[in-house]
N, C-alpha and C positions, 0 to 999 in steps of 0.2 A: 075264869075269864071267858068270854064268848068267841067264838069263833070269827074271825074277822072277813067273810063274805064278800066284802068292799074291796078289798086289797085283792083278793082273786078275780073278781068281775072285771075291774080297772084292767088287770095284766091279761085278762082274757082278749079286751078290748083293742088293747095294744099288740095282739100276738105274742105275747110274750111269756114263757115257760119262766117257772120258778128259778130255775137256774139262769136265766138271762135276767132275772130281776135283781137276784143275789150278785152277779157280778157285776151289775151295773151300780148297785149300793156298797159294795164290799163285803159280803159277808156270804157263808158259805149256803147251797142251796138248802141245808137241812134246817139252817136258822130260818130261813125265807117259809118253810113247811111250818116250822112251829109256830112262827109268827100269825100264819095265816090259820091255824089249827086252834090259837087261843094261848098255847101251852107257851109262849115267850113274850114279856112284857119288853117290845125295845125303848132303846133311849129315846129323847126327842131329837136328837142330830140323826139317827137312822129313822127315825117316822120322818122329817124332813126329807133326806133324801129319798126313799121311798114315794113320796109326793110329788119330789121334783119330777123324777122319772115318769113317773105314772100322768103327772099333768095335772092331778089332784090337790085338793086343799087339805088341812088336818083334819077338820069337821067333816068333809068326804070320807075318808078313810077311817078316821081314828075314834069318831065321837062314838059314845056308847049311850042309846039309847035306854031310858031307865028301865021299861020293860023287858030290854035285853039281858041286864044284868040281876034281874030278878029269879032268872031261870038258874 
């Protein structure tokens, strides 16, 4: 699973820490860290919550480019 730099970038634009985002969507900071590192595959419900808080679409934050998945 590739790192999710899109979430990290969107979170930074909102001046949010991992802890801030985690609290906003109801998960632990460790879970948010694992999502950003590509070590945890979130449910669609959690993906949608993250998108809602960050004001982004599912495609913006979770679309995997085929070249990224080949690495």
